[in-house]
N, C-alpha and C positions, 0 to 999 in steps of 0.2 A: 517019827521022821520030822526034822525041822521044816518049818514053814518056808516057802520060797520067798526070796527077797523081792521087794517091789522093784520096778524098773529104776527108780531114783536111787534106792538103796544100793542096787547093783552097780549103777554108774559111780557112786561115791566109793564103793568097795574096790572097783577097778582102778580109779584115778586118784583117790585120796584115802589111802588105807588108814592113816592115822586118825583122821576125823571120823571115818567109818567106825572104827573100834570105840572111839570115845562116845559116839552116839548111842551105842548099845548100853551105856551105863545110865542113860536118861530114862525117865518113866516111859513105859511102853506106848501110852497114848499120845506122847509127844514126839516120838522118834520120827515119824514120817515128815513132820514139819522140819525137823533138823536135816533130814536127808534132802528135802527140797532146797533148803538154804545152802547146804554144802554142794549140791549139784549145780546150783546157780553160780556159786563161787568157782566151781570147776570150769563151767562154761566160759566165764569171762576171764579167768586166769590163763586158759589155753588159747586165747585169741591170738596173742603175739606169735606163737609158734605155728599157727595155722594159716597165716596170711603172708603174702609175698611182698607187701608194702604197707607202710603206715596208714595210708589213706583207707585201705580196706579194713584195717583194724579199727579205725575211727567209725567206719560205717557200721560195723558189727557192734561196737559200743552203743552207737545211737539206736541200733535195733533193740538192744536191751533197755535203754532209756525209755524208748517208746513202749516196750512191753510192760515196763513197771507202771508207766502212766496209764495204760489200758487197765491194768489190774485195779488201780485206785479210782478209775472212773467207770468201772462196771463193764468194760469191754472184754473181749476174749481173744486169745491167740492159740492156734492149734500147734502147741509145742508142749511136750510132756513136762518140761521143767517149769514153764510159765504156768501151766495148770496147777502143778504142785505148789508153786509160790502163791498163786491166787487163793488156794485152799488155806495155806498157812497164814496169810495176811487176814483173811476173813475171820479165821478161828482165833487168832492171837493178837489182832490189832497191831501188826507190826509197823514200825515208823517208816514212812516213805522216804524222808530225807536221808536216812541211814543207808538205804539202798542206793540213792542217788550219789551220796558221798563215796560209796564203795566203787561204783561204776567210774565216777570221775577220777578216783585215785588210780585206776587201772590204765588211764591214758599214759601214765609214766612208762608203762611197759613198752610203748610204741616208740619211745625216744631212744636213739642210740647213744651210747656213751654212758659213763658211770654217774651216779649222783655226786653233786659237788662235795657234800660234807656228811658226816655221820648224822647230824641232825636232819638233813634232807632225807636220808635213808629211813630215820625213825618216823618222819612224817608220812612217808610212803607206807611204812608198816602199819601205822595207826589208821590210815585211810582205808587200807585193805584188810588186814587181819583183825584189828580192833573193831572196825565196823561190823565185820561178820560176827564176832563174839557177842557184840551188843545185841544183834538180832537174834542170835541163839538164845541168849539170856532172856530176852523178851518172850520168845517162844516157850521158854520154861518157867515163865511167870515172875521173872526178876526185872523190874523196870526202874528201880530206885537209882538216884544219882550215885550213891556209893557203888552199886553194881556196875554202872557205866565207867567209873574210875578204875575198878578192878579190870574190867574189859580193855580198857586203854593200855594198861601195863601188860596184861596177859597177851594181848595181840602183838604188841611190839616185841616182847620177849620171844614169843613163838616165831614170829616172822623173821627176826634177825637170825635165830638159830636155823630156820629153814633155808634162808638165803646162803648161809654158810655151807649147809648140806648140798646146796644146788650149784655150788662153784664149778665143779666139773662139767655138769650139764650145760650151764649157761656159758662156760668157755667154749664148749664145742659148738654152741649155737651162735657164737660171736657176740654174746651179751656180757655186760659187766655190771654187778651191783655192789662191788666193793667201793667205798667212797674215794673220790678223786683226791681229796686232801691227804688220806692215808697213803694211797698209792705214790703220790708225789713225795711225801715225807720219806718214804723208803725207796724211792728211786726206781719204781716199777711202772712202766707204761701200761696202760690198760690192755693193749693189744698183745702184751708179753706175759700175761698172767700164767698161761700154760707153760711158758719157758722158765718161769720162776718157781715151778714146782719144787718143793723141798728146801727153798731158801729161807734164811732167818727172816728176811724182810716180809715175805708173805705170811709167815707164821706169826709175826708180830701184829700184822694187820688183822689176821683172824682172831688173835688173842684180844685185841682192842674191841673188835665187834662182839665177840663172846662176852667180854666183861660187861659191856653195855647191856646186852641181852640178859645177863644174870641180874643186873640192877633192877630191871623191870620185872623179871620173874619173882625176885624177893618182894618187890612192892605188891605185886599181884597176890602172892601167897599170904602176905601179911594182912591183906584186906578180904580174904576169902570168907571170913566170919561174917562179913556183912552180906553175903550171898546166901539165899536160902539152900539147905542141903539138897533139895530136889532139883535145883538149878545147877549144881556144881559140875555136872557132866560137861558144861560149856567150858570149864576151866581145866579139864584133864589134859589139855595140850601143854600146860605149864609143866606138868610132871614129865611128860615126854621130852619137852625141850631141855629140862634139867639133865635127864638121862643122856640125850644126845650130846650135849655140851660136855658132859663128863667123859664121854667117849672121845670127843675131839681133844680134850685136855690130855687124855692118856696117849694120844699120838703126837703130843707136843705141837698141837695146832697145825697139823698137816692136813689141809682141806682135801687134798687129792688122795689121802689114804683110803683105800676101798673099804676098810672095816668099820670106820667110825659111823658112817651114815647108813647103816643097815636099814633096808626098806621096811622090814616088818617091825611094828611097834612092840614094845615089851609088855605084852598083855598081862603076863603074870604080875608084873609090878603094878599095873593099874588096878588089877583085881584086889591086891593086898591093900592098896591105898584106899580103894572104895570101901572095903570092908572095915577099915580103921577110921573111915571118915576124914582122911588126911589129903583131900584134894579140893 
């Protein structure tokens, strides 16, 4: 009978299925640190949808800033994710500034309206997803500059693909992550994205974002040889992103097509890639 999941692993399994599956490809003794990092990311990523106004969101982000400070100054906080992070930090000497950069980047979630440019969106993706991959690589023993460079590209590629997958969800929540410059170029108002379902303009925007995502994914995969094999589970999301973007292309970049963003990750594909060492 399989062992029961830890509370942090179960949280990640419920809220971030993709990253949960990739963590299972990491060395057993490192997995709980990864689950702590992914649970932390889950906590701050869901702040926007759990508060009624930006000020409350800022307060919650500050709570996490204070929690990180406590971890690094020897204090304690009775919260399961904070306790898990504290153990990961102590065991793997994780970089405090990377946590702070990730939390600061999440402040953009509390701002209404789309990012101004695709470059702005990439900066957000780097601050959030790339920072998280950096921390995961550290937990897996990869701390070199080359590994951080791979993390930068892998995080942006994964985040851009994820934001495309989330367009229907964000639209229902009144949030827009498609760049304003692209919306204006194709004559689509941010508040009219739902009404633009199936239009050529929206498909062209999705295609442009997907193309940039692929550029970063290609760069990440080109550099994976600089990352130790034992740390490459941190990069498995690049393989998932490539799969999801392929599905989106098959729909002719219809982000509202319910089939392309299937919630369950292609585990069989990851298993094959892991066996071949191609991740």
